[in-house]
C-alpha positions as CSV (number, residue, x, y, z in Angstrom):
1,M,86.7,93.1,90.2
2,A,85.0,96.6,91.1
3,A,83.3,97.5,94.0
4,G,80.0,96.6,93.9
5,L,77.6,99.6,93.1
6,A,74.1,97.8,93.0
7,A,71.9,99.2,96.0
8,S,69.6,96.1,95.4
9,A,72.8,93.8,96.8
10,S,72.5,95.6,100.3
11,A,68.7,95.5,100.3
12,L,68.8,91.5,99.8
13,L,71.7,91.3,101.9
14,G,70.3,92.8,105.0
15,S,67.3,91.1,105.0
16,C,69.1,87.6,104.9
17,A,68.4,86.8,108.1
18,M,65.2,85.7,107.3
19,G,67.1,82.4,106.3
20,G,64.7,79.5,105.4
21,A,65.5,76.2,104.2
22,G,69.0,76.8,102.5
23,G,71.2,76.5,105.6
24,A,70.0,79.3,108.1
25,D,70.6,76.5,110.4
26,G,73.1,74.4,111.8
27,D,77.0,74.0,111.4
28,P,79.4,74.7,108.6
29,R,79.6,72.0,106.2
30,K,83.8,70.9,106.0
31,L,84.5,69.4,102.3
32,G,87.1,67.1,102.5
33,D,89.3,65.6,105.1
34,D,92.5,66.7,106.3
35,E,94.5,64.9,103.6
36,D,96.5,66.8,100.9
37,D,94.7,67.6,97.8
38,S,98.0,67.5,95.4
39,G,98.0,63.8,96.4
40,R,95.8,60.7,95.7
41,R,92.9,63.1,95.1
42,G,94.7,65.0,92.9
43,A,95.3,61.9,90.6
44,K,92.2,60.5,90.9
45,K,90.2,60.8,86.7
46,L,88.4,64.4,87.0
47,T,84.4,63.6,85.4
48,G,81.3,65.5,85.5
49,K,79.8,69.2,84.6
50,I,79.8,72.3,87.1
51,T,78.0,75.0,86.7
52,V,79.6,78.7,87.6
53,W,78.2,82.1,88.1
54,S,79.9,85.2,87.7
55,W,79.7,88.7,85.8
56,D,81.6,90.7,83.5
57,V,85.4,90.4,82.9
58,A,85.4,87.5,85.5
59,A,82.9,85.2,83.6
60,A,84.5,86.0,80.5
61,A,88.4,85.0,82.3
62,L,85.9,81.8,83.8
63,K,85.0,80.8,80.9
64,R,88.1,81.0,79.0
65,L,90.4,79.2,81.8
66,G,87.0,76.9,81.8
67,R,88.5,75.8,78.2
68,T,92.0,75.3,79.3
69,F,90.5,73.2,82.4
70,Q,88.2,70.8,79.7
71,E,90.9,70.3,77.6
72,R,93.4,68.8,80.7
73,N,90.3,67.2,81.7
74,P,88.5,65.1,79.0
75,G,85.3,64.0,80.1
76,V,84.9,67.3,82.4
77,T,82.0,70.3,81.4
78,V,82.3,73.5,82.6
79,D,79.2,75.8,82.2
80,V,80.3,79.4,83.0
81,V,77.3,81.4,83.3
82,D,77.4,85.6,82.9
83,I,74.5,85.9,85.5
84,G,74.9,89.8,85.3
85,Y,76.2,91.9,88.5
86,D,72.6,93.7,88.5
87,N,71.1,90.0,89.3
88,A,73.9,88.7,91.2
89,Y,72.7,89.2,94.3
90,D,69.0,88.3,94.2
91,K,70.0,85.0,92.5
92,I,72.3,84.2,95.4
93,T,69.8,85.0,98.3
94,V,67.8,83.4,97.1
95,G,69.5,80.5,96.5
96,L,70.4,80.3,99.5
97,R,67.1,80.9,100.8
98,G,65.5,78.4,99.3
99,G,67.8,75.9,99.6
100,T,68.1,75.2,95.6
101,G,68.8,76.6,92.5
102,L,72.8,77.5,92.8
103,A,75.3,76.7,90.8
104,D,78.3,74.7,91.6
105,I,80.4,77.2,92.0
106,L,79.5,81.1,93.1
107,T,81.2,84.7,92.8
108,I,80.8,86.6,95.6
109,E,82.5,90.2,96.8
110,G,84.6,89.4,99.8
111,S,82.8,92.2,101.6
112,Y,79.9,90.4,101.3
113,L,80.8,86.6,102.0
114,P,80.8,86.7,105.2
115,Q,77.4,88.1,105.5
116,Y,76.3,85.3,103.7
117,T,78.3,82.8,106.2
118,A,76.7,84.5,109.6
119,N,73.1,84.6,107.8
120,F,73.3,81.2,106.5
121,P,76.1,79.5,107.9
122,S,75.2,75.1,106.4
123,A,74.8,76.9,102.9
124,I,78.5,77.4,101.8
125,Y,81.3,74.1,102.5
126,D,84.0,74.9,104.5
127,V,87.2,74.4,102.4
128,A,89.7,74.6,105.3
129,N,90.9,71.3,104.7
130,L,91.5,71.4,101.0
131,G,92.5,75.5,101.5
132,G,93.1,75.7,104.1
133,R,97.2,75.6,103.5
134,Y,96.9,78.3,100.9
135,G,96.4,81.3,103.7
136,G,99.5,82.4,103.6
137,D,99.7,83.2,99.9
138,F,97.1,85.3,99.5
139,A,96.9,89.2,100.9
140,R,96.1,88.9,104.5
141,A,93.2,91.8,103.8
142,A,91.8,89.0,101.5
143,W,92.1,86.3,103.4
144,R,90.4,87.7,105.9
145,T,87.2,88.0,103.8
146,V,87.4,83.9,103.4
147,T,88.3,83.1,106.8
148,G,86.7,85.8,109.6
149,R,89.9,86.6,111.2
150,T,93.2,85.9,109.5
151,G,94.6,82.4,110.5
152,G,90.7,81.6,110.9
153,E,89.7,77.7,111.1
154,Q,87.0,78.0,108.7
155,V,87.9,78.9,105.3
156,F,84.8,79.6,103.0
157,G,86.1,80.3,99.9
158,I,89.7,81.2,98.0
159,P,90.1,84.8,97.5
160,W,90.0,85.9,94.0
161,D,91.1,89.5,93.3
162,I,91.8,92.3,95.3
163,G,91.4,96.4,95.2
164,P,94.5,98.0,96.7
165,C,94.1,101.5,96.3
166,A,95.8,104.5,95.3
167,L,96.0,108.2,94.0
168,Y,95.4,108.4,90.3
169,Y,96.2,112.2,89.1
170,R,96.3,114.3,86.1
171,T,99.7,115.2,85.0
172,D,98.4,118.4,82.9
173,H,96.6,119.7,86.0
174,F,99.5,119.0,88.4
175,R,101.8,120.7,86.4
176,A,99.3,123.3,85.7
177,G,99.3,124.0,89.5
178,G,102.9,123.8,90.2
179,V,102.3,120.3,92.5
180,D,104.7,117.7,92.4
181,P,102.8,114.3,93.2
182,T,105.3,112.7,95.2
183,S,104.8,115.3,97.9
184,L,101.6,114.7,99.1
185,Q,102.7,112.4,102.6
186,T,99.9,113.5,104.3
187,W,96.1,113.9,103.7
188,D,96.8,117.1,104.6
189,D,99.3,117.8,101.5
190,Y,96.1,116.5,99.6
191,V,94.1,119.4,100.6
192,R,96.3,121.7,100.2
193,A,97.2,120.6,96.3
194,G,93.8,121.0,96.3
195,V,93.1,124.3,96.7
196,R,96.4,125.5,95.2
197,I,95.3,123.2,91.8
198,K,91.7,124.4,91.9
199,K,92.6,128.4,92.0
200,A,95.3,127.9,89.1
201,T,93.3,125.3,86.8
202,G,89.3,125.6,88.0
203,H,89.2,121.8,88.4
204,K,88.5,120.6,91.3
205,L,90.3,117.3,93.5
206,L,87.8,114.4,93.5
207,V,84.3,113.1,93.0
208,H,81.8,111.8,95.5
209,D,78.5,110.1,95.0
210,P,76.2,111.5,97.9
211,T,73.8,108.3,96.5
212,D,77.2,106.4,98.7
213,S,79.3,106.5,101.3
214,G,82.3,107.4,99.1
215,I,85.8,107.5,100.4
216,F,84.4,106.8,103.5
217,P,85.3,103.3,104.1
218,M,88.3,103.5,102.1
219,L,89.7,106.0,104.6
220,L,88.4,103.6,107.8
221,Q,90.8,100.4,106.5
222,Q,93.5,102.6,105.8
223,Q,93.7,103.0,109.3
224,G,93.0,99.5,110.0
225,Q,88.7,99.3,110.7
226,S,86.3,98.9,109.3
227,S,83.0,100.3,110.9
228,F,83.2,96.8,113.2
229,L,86.1,96.4,115.9
230,G,85.7,93.0,117.6
231,G,81.9,92.6,116.9
232,R,80.5,96.2,118.4
233,I,80.2,99.3,116.5
234,A,83.1,101.8,115.7
235,L,82.1,104.5,114.2
236,E,83.6,107.1,117.0
237,T,86.7,105.9,116.9
238,P,89.5,108.4,116.5
239,A,89.8,106.9,113.0
240,A,86.4,107.1,112.1
241,V,86.1,111.0,113.4
242,Q,89.4,111.6,111.6
243,A,88.3,110.1,108.2
244,L,84.8,112.5,108.4
245,T,86.6,115.1,109.4
246,L,88.6,114.9,106.1
247,M,86.0,114.5,103.8
248,K,84.1,117.3,105.7
249,R,87.3,119.9,104.9
250,L,87.8,118.5,100.9
251,A,83.8,119.9,101.2
252,E,84.5,123.0,103.1
253,E,87.2,123.7,100.5
254,E,85.1,123.2,97.5
255,L,87.4,120.5,96.0
256,V,84.6,118.1,95.2
257,D,82.7,117.5,92.0
258,Y,78.7,115.7,93.2
259,E,77.8,113.0,90.5
260,K,75.7,110.2,90.9
261,N,76.8,106.4,90.4
262,W,79.3,105.2,88.6
263,D,78.0,107.1,85.0
264,G,79.4,109.9,87.2
265,L,82.7,109.4,88.2
266,V,83.3,108.0,84.8
267,T,82.0,111.1,82.8
268,A,83.7,112.9,85.6
269,T,86.7,112.0,84.9
270,K,86.4,112.2,81.2
271,E,85.9,115.8,80.8
272,G,88.4,116.9,83.4
273,K,85.6,117.8,86.3
274,V,88.8,116.4,88.8
275,S,92.3,116.1,89.0
276,T,92.5,113.0,91.3
277,T,90.8,109.5,91.9
278,P,91.8,107.7,95.4
279,I,90.7,104.1,94.1
280,A,91.3,101.0,93.2
281,A,93.9,99.0,91.1
282,W,90.7,98.2,88.8
283,W,90.2,101.8,87.4
284,S,93.1,101.3,85.3
285,G,90.7,99.0,82.8
286,T,88.1,101.7,83.3
287,L,90.5,104.6,82.1
288,T,92.5,102.6,79.1
289,D,88.8,101.0,78.0
290,E,86.9,104.3,78.5
291,M,89.6,106.7,77.8
292,P,91.8,106.1,75.5
293,E,92.0,109.8,74.0
294,L,93.4,110.5,77.8
295,S,96.8,108.3,77.6
296,G,99.6,109.9,79.3
297,K,97.7,112.2,81.3
298,F,97.8,110.0,84.3
299,R,99.9,108.3,86.4
300,V,99.7,106.7,90.1
301,V,101.3,107.5,93.3
302,P,100.4,106.0,97.1
303,L,97.4,107.3,98.7
304,P,98.7,110.5,100.8
305,G,98.7,109.1,104.5
306,F,96.6,110.2,108.0
307,T,100.1,110.8,108.9
308,A,103.4,110.6,106.9
309,D,105.0,107.7,108.1
310,G,101.5,105.7,107.8
311,V,100.1,102.9,105.6
312,R,99.4,104.2,101.7
313,T,97.1,102.3,100.7
314,S,93.6,100.7,101.3
315,N,91.0,98.3,99.9
316,I,88.1,98.6,97.2
317,G,86.2,95.4,96.3
318,G,87.3,91.9,95.0
319,S,86.2,88.7,95.2
320,T,85.9,85.0,96.1
321,L,84.8,81.4,94.4
322,C,83.1,79.6,97.0
323,I,80.9,76.7,96.4
324,P,77.5,76.0,98.1
325,T,76.4,73.0,99.6
326,Q,73.9,72.2,97.2
327,S,76.6,71.2,94.7
328,E,75.9,67.9,93.2
329,H,80.1,68.2,92.3
330,P,82.3,69.8,95.2
331,E,85.1,68.4,94.8
332,L,85.3,68.6,91.2
333,A,84.2,72.8,91.9
334,W,87.2,72.5,94.3
335,Q,89.5,71.6,92.0
336,F,88.6,74.0,89.0
337,I,89.0,76.6,91.9
338,R,92.0,75.7,93.1
339,F,93.0,75.8,89.2
340,V,91.9,78.9,88.5
341,L,92.9,81.1,91.9
342,T,95.9,79.1,92.9
343,D,98.1,78.8,89.9
344,K,100.5,81.5,89.1
345,D,100.5,81.8,85.2
346,N,96.5,81.7,84.9
347,Q,96.4,84.6,87.8
348,V,99.0,86.7,85.8
349,S,96.8,85.6,82.9
350,M,93.5,87.2,83.9
351,L,95.2,90.0,85.0
352,K,96.7,90.7,81.7
353,R,93.6,90.0,79.7
354,E,90.8,90.7,81.9
355,G,92.4,93.6,84.7
356,L,91.4,91.4,87.8
357,F,94.3,92.8,89.6
358,P,95.5,89.2,91.8
359,A,94.9,88.3,95.6
360,Y,97.4,85.4,94.9
361,L,101.1,87.0,96.1
362,P,103.3,85.0,93.8
363,A,101.6,85.8,91.1
364,L,103.0,89.4,92.1
365,E,106.3,88.6,91.3
366,D,105.6,88.0,87.6
367,G,107.9,90.4,85.3
368,Y,104.9,91.6,83.4
369,L,103.6,93.7,86.9
370,S,107.8,95.5,86.5
371,E,106.5,96.5,82.7
372,K,106.2,100.0,81.5
373,Q,102.3,100.9,80.7
374,E,102.2,102.9,77.6
375,Y,98.9,104.5,78.9
376,F,100.3,106.0,81.7
377,G,103.1,107.9,80.3
378,G,105.5,104.6,80.8
379,Q,105.2,104.2,84.4
380,R,105.3,101.1,86.1
381,A,102.1,101.8,87.2
382,N,101.1,98.1,88.1
383,A,104.3,98.0,90.2
384,V,102.7,100.7,92.7
385,F,100.1,98.3,93.7
386,T,102.6,95.4,93.9
387,R,104.1,97.1,96.3
388,L,101.0,98.5,98.1
389,A,99.2,95.3,98.0
390,Q,100.6,93.6,100.7
391,N,100.0,96.4,103.1
392,I,96.5,96.0,102.5
393,P,94.8,96.3,106.5
394,P,92.4,92.9,106.8
395,V,89.6,94.9,108.4
396,E,86.1,93.3,110.1
397,Y,82.7,92.4,108.1
398,T,79.7,91.4,109.7
399,K,76.2,90.3,109.1
400,D,75.0,93.6,109.7
401,D,77.2,95.5,107.2
402,A,74.3,96.4,104.9
403,K,72.4,97.7,108.1
404,E,75.3,99.9,108.5
405,K,75.7,101.2,105.0
406,D,72.3,102.3,104.7
407,I,73.0,104.2,108.3
408,V,76.9,105.4,107.1
409,I,75.5,107.2,103.6
410,S,73.2,109.5,105.3
411,T,76.0,110.1,107.8
412,V,78.5,110.8,105.6
413,N,76.4,113.3,103.5
414,G,74.6,115.0,106.7
415,V,78.4,116.3,107.1
416,M,79.6,116.9,104.0
417,L,76.5,118.3,101.9
418,H,74.8,119.9,105.4
419,G,77.8,120.8,107.1
420,K,77.4,119.1,110.3
421,D,80.0,117.9,112.7
422,P,81.8,115.0,111.8
423,R,82.2,114.2,115.6
424,A,78.2,114.2,116.5
425,A,76.7,113.0,113.5
426,L,79.3,109.8,113.8
427,A,77.9,109.5,117.8
428,S,74.2,109.8,116.2
429,A,74.8,106.7,113.8
430,A,76.5,104.2,116.2
431,R,73.5,105.0,118.4
432,Q,71.6,104.2,115.4
433,L,73.4,101.2,114.7
434,A,72.9,100.0,118.0
435,E,69.4,100.2,118.0
436,A,69.4,98.4,114.9
437,T,71.4,95.8,115.5
438,G,71.4,95.2,119.0
439,R,75.4,95.3,119.2
440,K,77.6,97.3,121.5
441,R,79.7,100.3,120.8
442,V,82.8,100.8,121.2
443,A,84.3,102.9,124.1
444,V,85.9,105.8,123.5
445,A,87.9,108.9,125.7
446,P,85.3,111.9,125.9
């Protein structure tokens, strides 16, 4: 699913530590024992009713597969409730804090789950005994969001979709500017191409939302880090400075179209204001749904790298399914999660019908992902994302991500809109975040 854009989510997550009866104290609670759940457990007749919370196309996918699960398991009822993205984290946070009122299964974005498990450690089941064996079947970056570390001994959910990043570009703009998209091996190449395209066509290169941190987190993950490393604040590292310096160059070259919020991005793309969008695979669904008249005008290439042989992708978005300890039917909830997320055919069906790009690696081997796509002029766009998905660097998420986000947004826009020095601005941001969280900063050479 697309990365969340609602400011209320960050505000609520930032206040999670207020805690309450819902699991702010105590150790994680385990679900199941060490027995392989495909054995005796899988042979047991399933009965009962579970409720699932999700939103938008994800809810539609769960409703569809819920009907199939019910058909295969008479006596089971799966009630999927579309709670809407704007209200999702209000409901989840209140339920975790109060210790009551949550569904049996929750959809939680991967970047948010570690904040919940850190602030409410006994409120979401550790399913390592049941789901730990699936770790090798999921993209490393996605698995990190449910474990807190690759190969972690605790597993707080199962990854669902993932957002491998690439560069969507307008073929007509590139043709008019005389730019070969395959020549964009580095971000330096990208900036030079943007200057050339703008001179020839008047079109800018990309959209930046001044209410958000833009591509900064994507650029950090591409280099193998988030704003935290080993629990320390990592906003002054060479990777962070390099990312924000690139964003300043794009602004100084007047290659940025400033548009607020999701609707601004969609409208600017639809109107052809920009020539590229560095974003995740789920953007394909937005293009086909919102801009069918532009069929044939877009293609996809890997992200430029910071070096010619560097990583050519990152991640934006992606969700998980997890089970709160409030659930009255946690074993049944687990069986439904396993059915939806560890079945190749189900995962591929969600890509075909709902546009959810699977984090489940066996699904990426399906022939559907190598088919030509008419919207992209016959390009095998899904195949590009399939190759990239397996190379997304895992990064660290913390309970302080909401505090970090507010500070980084201000920092990024101070540089892009007001010309501040990236290194000095990031040093100031690191100091602010250290004061707000009590965390130490990663030591960097002067």
